N, C-alpha and C positions, 0 to 999 in steps of 0.2 A: 743761422737757419738750419733746420734739421735736414738730414739726408733725404727723407721722404718728401719734404716740402720742396727741396731743391730739385729733385727728380720730376716732380709734378710741374714745377715752374719751367724747367728746361723742355719738357714735353710740350707744354702749351706754347712756348715760344717757338718751337720747331714746327708746330701744327696750328698756326693761328686760325681761330674760328672753330676749333674742335668743340664738339658738343659733349655734354656730360657722359652720356652712355658710351660714346666712343672712347672717352678718356678712361672710363672704368674698364672697358674691353681691352684696351691697349696697355694697361698697367698691371702691376702685380699687387695692387692695393685694394682693400675692401672699399665699397662705395662710401661708407661712413668716414673712413680715413681720408678719402679724396675730398669729401664735402668739408671736413674740418680744415684741411690744409688749404683748400681753395679759398675758403672764407678768410683765413688768415692772410693769404697772399693778396686778396682783394683789399683787405684792411690796410696792408702794408704798401698799397699801390704798385704791386708787382704784377697784378693781373687785372683785367677788366672783364666784367660779366654783362652780357646783353642777351635779350630774348628776341628771337625772330621766328615767326611762323610756328609757334608751339614748341620751340626747342631753346634750351639755354646753351649759349656758346661762350667760350673763353678766349681771350686775346691778350697779347702783350700790350702794354699801355701806349706803345708808339703808333698804333693804328687809330685813325680818326673814325667818326661815326659812319661816314659813307663807306670807308674801306671795310669796317666791321660788317656792315649789312651786306656788302658785295661778297665778302668771303663766305658768309653764312649761305648766301644764295648759290655760290659756286660749288658748294658741297653737295648739291643736288645734281645728279648726272645729266638730266634733261636740260636743266638751266645752263649747265656748263656747255653742253653741246650747242645750244642756241647761241651762246656768246662766242664760242669758237667759230661757228658758221658766220656770224657777223664780222668777226675779225678777218676772216678769209674772203668774204663776199659782200661787204657792205657797200652801198646801201642794198637792202634786200626786201622783197615783198613777203608777207606772212605765208602765202601759199607756197612759195618756193622753199622756204625754210621747213614747213611741215612736210612737204613732199620729199625733200632731200633727207630729212632726219627720220622719215617714216613714222611720224606721230600724228595723232588726231589734231584737228584744228583747235578743239577745245583744250587739249593738253598744252598746245602752244600758247593759247591765250592765257591759260592759268599761270604759266611761267612768265609770260610777257607782262602780265599785270603787275607782278612783283618786281620785275626788272625795271619797268617804267616808274612804278611807285618809288623805288629807291634811286631813281635817276641814273641807272646804269645804261638803259636803252631809251632812245627817244623815238616817238611815233610822229611821223610827218604825214600830212594830208596834202595831196595835190588838188588841182582845180576840179577834178572829177571825183574828189573825196576818196581816192585810193590811198591806202596806207603804205608807207615806206618806213623801214626800220633802220636805225643807225645807232652805233655806240655813242654815248654822251661824251666819254673820255677814253678813246681807244688805247692810248699809251699806258695810262695807269691801269686800265682794265686788264690789258695783256700781261702786265707785270704781276698783278695780284693773282690772275688766273694761273700763272705758272708756279705759284707757291703752294697750291693744294691739289689733291686728288681725292675724289669721292671714295668713301669706304665701301666695302662689299655690301654691308647691310643697307646703306643709302642707295646703292645701285639696284639692289633687289627691290626695295620699296618703289623706286622710280619705275622699274620695269613692270612691276605689278600694276601700278597706277596706269601706265600706258596700255597694258593689256585690257584692263577694265574699261578705260576710255574708248579703246578701239571696239570692244564688244558692244558698248552702249551706243556708240555713234553709228554703227551699222556700216553698210557699204558707202564708198565715197560718192559724193554728189558731183557729177561732172560739170555742173554749172558754176561751181565755186572756183 
């Protein structure tokens, strides 16, 4: 295996769920070089490639499909904050999470939809149809969460999205 390919493999193994643009930013290689070597690593079963929510992510082969999806989600700062909140306060009501994190309810629902879709979070309804949120698998989720940190560009994108959502949502509705 070439030195370039080995460096790319090592970087992906150390940063499971890294997306292509992040891999380019963090390496000394041209995008074309990375594409070539990543393709070869995938063909050699040294890496796995998956697409989640418009981004291509790379993983070591040891991660299963659920773990890969969860890692891709945790690279988003807001999603990560929601999961951390649930680890510390579960079960929790959506209004409590939105209030504590200072995010619009629509932003919370956007991220929750993905977390529920990927079976990271479960929504439970009581007799009065009120929603309570819990982690589907708290132990594994906590372990995966500790392996990554969102990048600065991902954080900026999340913060911009929050700002736009807050501006569009307007003042808080006290009846919620």
